[in-house]
N, C-alpha and C positions, 0 to 999 in steps of 0.2 A: 362268566365274567361281563361285567359291563363298563362300559367306558364313554367318552365323550366325542361327538361327532361338530367337527365345526365345519359348514361349511362354507366356503370361500367364494361362492357364484359371483357375489358381488364384487369383493373387494380386488381380488385377483383376476377374475373375471374382468373387471373393467381395463384391465390392461390389454385385453384381445380386441376392445371394441373402442379401442381412443378415448376411454373414461367417461362416455358419453351414452351411459343409461340416462333413456327417459324417463320421468316420473312414473307413465302408465307402466312400463315396463319394471320398474325396481320394485311398485307397487304388487305386481304379478308373481314377481320371484319370492318375495321375503313372504307373500301369503303364502304361496303354495310348499314354499320350506318350511314354514311352521305349521299347516296343517300335516305334513309328511311326518315329523315327529322329529325331525330335527332338533337337536337341542343349544346349538349355541351358532349364532349366525355375524359371520365377517363383513362389517359395514362400509363405504366409506370409496374415496378415492384408492385405487392401486397402490399407488405409491404413499399410501398414508397419512396421516393429521398435519395441516400445513401443506399439503404438497400443492393443492390446486392455486393458490396464490403463491409459488415460488417454480414448478416447475415449466410454466408454458403450457399446459395443458390442462385447464382450471374444469373439463367435464360439463355437465347441464346441471347437476344439484350443488347444492351447497353441503358442508357437514352438517349445518345446525338441519338444512331440509332433510336428508337423512335420517336424521336421529328423530324432527318429528314425525315421518310418515312413518317410519319405524314404530314410534308408540303406538298410530292409529292400525297398523297392519297386524303385529304381532301379539297373540295372545300368551303365548307359552314360552316359546324358547328364548332364552336370553340374546344377548346382542353387546357388542363391543365395536371396536374401530382398533387397527392396525397404527404403528408409530415408528417413524425415523429421526433419529438427531439431526439429521442434516435437513431436515424440514419442520419436524414439531418442536413444543416447546413446553413449559409445563402449566401454561395458560390452556394448553388443547388436553393435555390429562385431566386438568380441573372443569374443563368443558364435561369432559363427558361423566366425570363424577357427580357433576352439577346436574346433568341431564337423565339419571338413573339409569345409566349403561353399567351393565353386569360385570366387565373385564376391559383389558385392553393388553394387544398382541404388539410387546416392545420387539423391533428387529434390529440386527448389528450382525454385520458380517462377524464369523466365528473369532477372527482372529481381532476385529476390535470392541472386545465387550465392556472394554473399561470406560468407553463413551456412552453406555448407557446407565451405568450404577447410578446416576443422581436420578435418574427417570422411576428407572424400577422402585427405587425405595420414595419416590415422593407419591407414585401410583399406589403402593401398599399403604401409603399415610391417608390415602383418598378412600379408602376401604376397597379399593378395585381388588379384581381377582388376576393376577400380573401374570401372563405370559413372554417370557423372552423365546423368539425366534432366532435360534443360530443358522444364520444364512451361510449357504455355501458352506456345509456341515462337514461335506468329505476334504477339505482345503490345507488338513492337517493329518497329522499322525494319529494313532490312537493315544501314544501320551500324553501327547499335548491337549485331545481332547479332552482325556479323562482331568487334567487339571483344570481346562475352562472350565467344565462341568462342576467341578469343584468349586470354582471360584464363585460361578453365580448361583449355586444352590445354598450358599454361604450368605447371600442377601435375603434372604428367607423368601425367596418368590415361589406361586403356585407352579406353577407349569414350565416345563423346558421343551422346546420345541425342535428338532433337528430338520433342518431345510435341507431338502435335496435340489437347492435351484436351478442345475442346470440337467436335471435328469439325467444323472449319470451314475448312481449309484446300485450297486448290484443286492442282490438280497443279503449275502454274508456281509456284506458291509454294512447293511444296516440293521442287519442282527448284530454286530457286536458293538455298533454305537448306543441302540438301546438296550443291551445285558448290562454294558460297562455304565452305563447313564445311570441306569438303578442301581447298579452297586454302591455306585459311587455318589447318590445323594442322600439328605438326612431329611428335608423338607419337600423338594419340589418331585412330582409327577413328571413322566417322561411322555411326548406329543412325538408324531414324526408327519413330515410334508413333502408328498411324492409328487415330482413331476413327471412327465410321460414321456420325454425326447425317443427314449429307447423301448418305449410302448412297458415301461415298467412298473409303472405306477400302482395297479391294482396289487401285482405280487409283493410289492416293496409293503402297502399298508398292511395286508395280512399276515407278511413276515414282521411288521415291527409289533405288530399284536400281539403276534404268537411268542416274540420276544418279552412280552411285560410292559407295552406303550398301552397306556389309558388313555391316551388322545388320539384321534385322526384327525387328519386335514382333505378336505374331499371339496370337488365342486360339482354341478350338474352337468352332465353333456362333457365332463371333465373340461369348461373353459376358464381358460385364465393365462399367463403369460407364455411365451415359448409357446410349445406343444399340448401345453393344459396340462391338467394334474388329475390325478384319479379320478374317475366319474362317481359321484355319489351313489345314484342308483345302481352302477354296477357294484361298486363296493358293500353295496346291503345285501345283495343277493348271495355276492360271495362269502360273505363273510355268515347271511344266514346257511347256505349250504354245510359251513365248517361248523354249525351249531352254536354258533355265540348270539348273544342277545341284543339283536339288533331292533329296536321297535321304530322303522323306517318305512313307510308305503311307498313301495319302490312304484308303483302304479301314478301314485302324483307326480313322483320326481321324472319318473321317465316321459308321462304327459309333458310335463314342464319345459324336457329337452326338447321333445318333438314341435311344440309349440310354440315354442319362445327362444329356446338359448340356439338353436341350430339354426334358424333364419339368419338369428346375429351375424352366422359366420361367413356368408354370400359366398360361399364355395372358396374360402379360405382353405391352403393345404396345410394344418399344422403338423405335417409327417413329411417337410421338404427334406431335401438332401441337405440343407444346413440344417435344419433342427433335428437329425439324426446327427449329424457331424458335432453340433454342440451338445449332445448328451454323451456321444463316445467320448468326446474330450475332457470333461468337465467346463464348458465354455458358456457363462454367463450371458444370454441374448441379451441383456443390457448394455453389451459393450459393443455390440455387433454394427450399430451406426458409425461408431467410431472409427472400426475395422476398415467398413465400406469406404469411408472417405481417404485414408490414407492408401485404400487398394487405389484406388482411381490411379496413383501413379505407380504400378506395380501389376499392371492388368499382365503381362504371361505369366504370374504366380497365380497357379488355383488357389483359391480362396480358404478354400477347405484343409488344405495341405499347410497353409498359413495358421489356420485356427488350432490343429493339431499341435504344430512345432509350438505355437507360443504357450497354451497351455499347460507343457509339459514344464515352463519354464514358470507360469504362474498363474494362479486361479482366483485372484482377490483384486489385487492390485495392477489391472490390464491400464497404461495409457498411451498415448500415442508414439512416445521413445520407444517404448519394448516394441510396439508394434513393426517400428522402422525397421530395430536392429534384427527382427528375427526375419523381417522380408529381406532384408541384404543378405541375410546369411542363406538365403532358399535362394539368393543368385536372382 
């Protein structure tokens, strides 16, 4: 069995370095990824196309600089960028197509896919390989999940990736979603994106592949938002041990982690008590700054207890009012 390996070291990894990859670091990473045999490289700002102009954290490199450097450094791999409707527009999709990119990854909360249909269709019209990423893929029950998968598959895109955005899914949940996704699609293949809050990233990637996923997301050293992703170099070896056809040079990838990725973390604890709580409860780390702000008025409450209680109520649309309501209920 062969499958696509999307390396997210640059895109998802930029979340872990405040979106500030230097040009030298960027060149080093993508050159090594290309030489290692990675087939698909996810580039750009961690929050996607257009985010550097709107999110308040522009990073060092512009989107055009990412693409221009990629043209120089990448010899074999395919490359593209991530898109969120809150930041991007059709002009950004056109930019990718006009610059020779091979794919676009269009992210959407699994409960909000209708918001991205027009962008999926436009990207297909522009000849891009279109991957929709169902963020917080655990946040609906299996019957709703099947209907959502059927809907996006009807748009005739190429790949549906289930994202475990909080690193909360167990292998049986991954298996269920990949199997049911495969059974209920006619056009798209199925993929999986792991986060590692409960250190289940590699196990969940393996489960996804065994369940029929033809695409997996990884990053060198696990570099990514929150506790990071499944590490490319470890996944390469685990899948080889299981007999899968993975043509990745783990030595190049491991050297990249040792010499470039690990030093970027500067002692950051990616498995802190908070990160573990995120994984246990299915809480997306993007909501954490708002929770910390509100909790300044509720210092007698353990923030971990609040996160767990709140996540039992809502995993997608967390706002200040909900946080306050749950804090009040905890006394």
